[in-house]
C-alpha positions in Angstrom: 17.9 -12.8 3.0 17.2 -10.3 5.8 15.3 -8.0 3.5 13.1 -10.9 2.4 12.3 -11.8 6.0 11.6 -8.1 6.8 9.1 -7.9 3.9 7.5 -11.1 4.9 6.9 -9.9 8.5 5.7 -6.6 7.2 3.0 -8.2 5.0 2.0 -10.6 7.8 1.5 -7.7 10.1 -0.5 -5.9 7.5 -2.6 -9.0 7.0 -3.4 -9.3 10.7 -4.3 -5.6 10.9 -6.6 -6.0 7.9 -8.3 -9.0 9.5 -8.8 -7.2 12.8 -10.2 -4.1 11.0 -12.5 -6.4 9.0 -13.8 -8.0 12.1 -14.4 -4.7 13.8 -16.1 -3.2 10.7 -18.2 -6.3 10.2 -19.5 -6.1 13.8 -20.3 -2.4 13.4 -22.0 -3.0 10.0 -24.1 -5.8 11.6 -25.2 -3.4 14.3 -26.1 -0.7 11.8 -27.8 -3.0 9.3 -29.5 -5.4 11.7 -28.5 -8.4 9.5 -25.3 -10.0 8.4 -24.0 -9.1 4.9 -20.6 -8.5 3.4 -20.1 -5.0 2.0 -17.3 -2.5 1.8 -15.7 -3.7 5.0 -14.3 -6.7 3.0 -11.8 -4.3 1.4 -10.0 -4.3 4.8 -8.8 -7.7 3.9 -7.0 -6.3 0.9 -4.8 -4.0 3.0 -1.5 -5.7 2.1 -2.4 -5.4 -1.6 -3.2 -1.7 -1.3 0.0 -1.1 0.6 2.0 -2.9 -2.0 0.4 -1.0 -4.9 0.7 2.4 -3.3 4.3 1.9 -2.2 5.3 0.6 -5.6 3.6 3.6 -7.3 5.3 6.1 -5.0 8.7 4.4 -5.5 8.3 4.4 -9.3 7.2 8.0 -9.4 10.1 9.1 -7.3 12.5 7.1 -9.5 11.2 8.8 -12.6 11.3 12.2 -11.0 14.9 11.7 -10.0 15.8 10.5 -13.5 14.1 13.5 -15.1 15.9 15.9 -12.7 19.3 14.4 -13.5 18.5 14.6 -17.2 17.4 18.2 -16.9 20.6 19.2 -15.0 22.8 17.5 -17.6 20.9 19.3 -20.4 21.8 22.7 -18.8 25.5 22.0 -18.6 27.5 24.1 -21.1 28.4 22.2 -24.3 31.9 22.4 -25.8 
Protein backbone atom coordinates (compact mmCIF):
# COMPACT_ATOMS: atom_id res chain seq x y z
CA UNK A 1 0.00 0.00 0.00
CA UNK A 2 2.87 2.36 0.80
CA UNK A 3 4.32 2.00 -2.72
CA UNK A 4 0.94 2.85 -4.20
CA UNK A 5 0.69 6.03 -2.13
CA UNK A 6 4.28 6.92 -3.04
CA UNK A 7 3.52 6.56 -6.76
CA UNK A 8 0.30 8.58 -6.40
CA UNK A 9 2.12 11.44 -4.64
CA UNK A 10 4.90 11.35 -7.25
CA UNK A 11 2.45 11.74 -10.13
CA UNK A 12 0.50 14.46 -8.31
CA UNK A 13 3.75 16.40 -7.86
CA UNK A 14 4.63 15.89 -11.54
CA UNK A 15 1.15 17.10 -12.52
CA UNK A 16 1.50 20.26 -10.42
CA UNK A 17 4.96 20.93 -11.86
CA UNK A 18 3.59 20.42 -15.38
CA UNK A 19 0.74 22.84 -14.71
CA UNK A 20 3.12 25.46 -13.31
CA UNK A 21 5.46 25.06 -16.29
CA UNK A 22 2.49 25.37 -18.66
CA UNK A 23 1.32 28.60 -17.02
CA UNK A 24 4.82 30.07 -17.18
CA UNK A 25 5.32 28.99 -20.80
CA UNK A 26 1.87 30.28 -21.83
CA UNK A 27 2.64 33.70 -20.32
CA UNK A 28 5.98 33.82 -22.11
CA UNK A 29 4.40 32.70 -25.39
CA UNK A 30 1.70 35.38 -25.05
CA UNK A 31 4.37 38.06 -24.61
CA UNK A 32 6.32 36.77 -27.63
CA UNK A 33 3.30 36.28 -29.90
CA UNK A 34 1.23 39.22 -28.79
CA UNK A 35 -1.92 37.09 -28.78
CA UNK A 36 -3.19 34.06 -26.93
CA UNK A 37 -2.80 30.69 -28.61
CA UNK A 38 -1.98 27.22 -27.41
CA UNK A 39 1.15 25.76 -28.92
CA UNK A 40 3.98 23.53 -27.80
CA UNK A 41 3.69 24.74 -24.23
CA UNK A 42 0.66 22.45 -23.86
CA UNK A 43 3.04 19.48 -23.80
CA UNK A 44 4.08 20.56 -20.31
CA UNK A 45 0.73 19.19 -19.14
CA UNK A 46 1.82 15.75 -20.31
CA UNK A 47 4.83 15.68 -18.00
CA UNK A 48 3.50 12.76 -15.89
CA UNK A 49 2.84 10.73 -19.05
CA UNK A 50 6.33 11.41 -20.41
CA UNK A 51 7.85 10.48 -17.05
CA UNK A 52 5.92 7.21 -16.95
CA UNK A 53 6.87 6.29 -20.53
CA UNK A 54 10.56 7.08 -20.12
CA UNK A 55 10.88 5.38 -16.74
CA UNK A 56 9.09 2.26 -18.06
CA UNK A 57 11.32 2.19 -21.13
CA UNK A 58 14.50 2.48 -19.06
CA UNK A 59 13.30 -0.19 -16.62
CA UNK A 60 12.46 -2.59 -19.49
CA UNK A 61 15.76 -1.99 -21.26
CA UNK A 62 17.72 -2.60 -18.06
CA UNK A 63 15.74 -5.78 -17.36
CA UNK A 64 16.46 -7.13 -20.85
CA UNK A 65 20.13 -6.14 -20.55
CA UNK A 66 20.47 -8.00 -17.25
CA UNK A 67 18.74 -11.06 -18.73
CA UNK A 68 21.04 -11.07 -21.75
CA UNK A 69 24.13 -10.74 -19.54
CA UNK A 70 23.08 -13.62 -17.31
CA UNK A 71 22.36 -15.76 -20.37
CA UNK A 72 25.72 -14.86 -21.90
CA UNK A 73 27.55 -15.77 -18.69
CA UNK A 74 25.77 -19.11 -18.41
CA UNK A 75 26.57 -19.86 -22.07
CA UNK A 76 30.30 -19.44 -21.34
CA UNK A 77 30.34 -21.92 -18.48
CA UNK A 78 32.14 -25.17 -19.29
CA UNK A 79 29.84 -28.00 -20.35
CA UNK A 80 30.30 -31.50 -18.98
